C-alpha positions as a Python dict, from the first residue, in 0.01 Angstrom:
ca = {
    (1, 'M'): (0, 0, 0),
    (2, 'E'): (-378, -56, -52),
    (3, 'I'): (-570, 285, -143),
    (4, 'I'): (-863, 309, 63),
    (5, 'P'): (-1160, 524, -57),
    (6, 'F'): (-1325, 731, 150),
    (7, 'C'): (-1682, 895, 181),
    (8, 'Q'): (-1728, 1180, -60),
    (9, 'S'): (-1983, 1346, 209),
    (10, 'C'): (-1823, 1309, 565),
    (11, 'G'): (-1482, 1191, 466),
    (12, 'M'): (-1504, 848, 651),
    (13, 'P'): (-1281, 552, 531),
    (14, 'L'): (-1475, 316, 342),
    (15, 'A'): (-1240, 25, 441),
    (16, 'S'): (-1522, -256, 425),
    (17, 'E'): (-1827, -342, 241),
    (18, 'E'): (-2034, -320, 560),
    (19, 'V'): (-1992, 66, 589),
    (20, 'K'): (-2044, 140, 221),
    (21, 'G'): (-2345, 301, 99),
    (22, 'T'): (-2592, 159, -134),
    (23, 'E'): (-2761, 262, -461),
    (24, 'N'): (-3135, 188, -532),
    (25, 'T'): (-3030, -130, -703),
    (26, 'G'): (-2909, -251, -361),
    (27, 'H'): (-2538, -239, -481),
    (28, 'K'): (-2260, -85, -266),
    (29, 'T'): (-2110, 250, -375),
    (30, 'S'): (-1752, 308, -287),
    (31, 'D'): (-1850, 683, -303),
    (32, 'Y'): (-2021, 730, 2),
    (33, 'C'): (-2079, 568, 366),
    (34, 'K'): (-2382, 418, 490),
    (35, 'Y'): (-2440, 698, 741),
    (36, 'C'): (-2468, 949, 477),
    (37, 'Y'): (-2612, 758, 172),
    (38, 'E'): (-2879, 489, 122),
    (39, 'D'): (-3096, 386, -194),
    (40, 'S'): (-2920, 650, -398),
    (41, 'Q'): (-3022, 927, -178),
    (42, 'F'): (-2853, 1121, 82),
    (43, 'K'): (-2993, 1068, 413),
    (44, 'Q'): (-2983, 1425, 521),
    (45, 'P'): (-3051, 1622, 186),
    (46, 'D'): (-3079, 1961, 347),
    (47, 'M'): (-2731, 1935, 549),
    (48, 'N'): (-2490, 2190, 450),
    (49, 'L'): (-2105, 2212, 487),
    (50, 'E'): (-2107, 2353, 822),
    (51, 'D'): (-2349, 2127, 958),
    (52, 'M'): (-2137, 1833, 836),
    (53, 'K'): (-1827, 2012, 968),
    (54, 'N'): (-2002, 2009, 1319),
    (55, 'M'): (-2124, 1660, 1303),
    (56, 'V'): (-1771, 1523, 1210),
    (57, 'K'): (-1576, 1726, 1467),
    (58, 'V'): (-1829, 1614, 1743),
    (59, 'H'): (-1809, 1242, 1611),
    (60, 'M'): (-1430, 1259, 1624),
    (61, 'Q'): (-1379, 1418, 1961),
    (62, 'K'): (-1622, 1161, 2101),
    (63, 'K'): (-1383, 888, 1974),
    (64, 'K'): (-1109, 1103, 2122),
    (65, 'H'): (-912, 1164, 1787),
    (66, 'P'): (-608, 1420, 1843),
    (67, 'D'): (-693, 1792, 1736),
    (68, 'Y'): (-452, 1776, 1438),
    (69, 'M'): (-655, 1484, 1291),
    (70, 'I'): (-980, 1663, 1355),
    (71, 'Q'): (-845, 1989, 1173),
    (72, 'K'): (-699, 1758, 884),
    (73, 'A'): (-1083, 1634, 852),
    (74, 'M'): (-1212, 1998, 871),
    (75, 'N'): (-957, 2108, 588),
    (76, 'L'): (-1076, 1806, 379),
    (77, 'L'): (-1446, 1821, 402),
    (78, 'P'): (-1490, 2123, 130),
    (79, 'A'): (-1297, 1922, -132),
    (80, 'L'): (-1529, 1626, -109),
    (81, 'T'): (-1760, 1567, -411),
    (82, 'R'): (-2074, 1650, -220),
    (83, 'W'): (-1936, 1980, -104),
    (84, 'K'): (-1701, 2090, -376),
    (85, 'N'): (-1964, 2320, -571),
    (86, 'S'): (-2198, 2353, -284),
    (87, 'H'): (-2083, 2732, -274),
    (88, 'L'): (-2205, 2765, -611),
    (89, 'I'): (-2570, 2655, -512),
    (90, 'M'): (-2763, 2914, -366),
}
């Protein structure tokens, strides 16, 4: 069984090279997706965890994911690298 990494910002599966974000060297990263991260920077650096939860929820609802899957994603987000210690930054 292959373990697929997922974006440490939004939780999106990084199942292919095309969806992976990039470092400033041009290399792909297995930590973040291209929608969150480009050239070693977050595309929306001022986004907070609540903003991300709202964005992910809306995106998943548009794709008609079941409610249990959306809730699972909401529960996962605070444990991701980008948000894990965000409550300590004030």
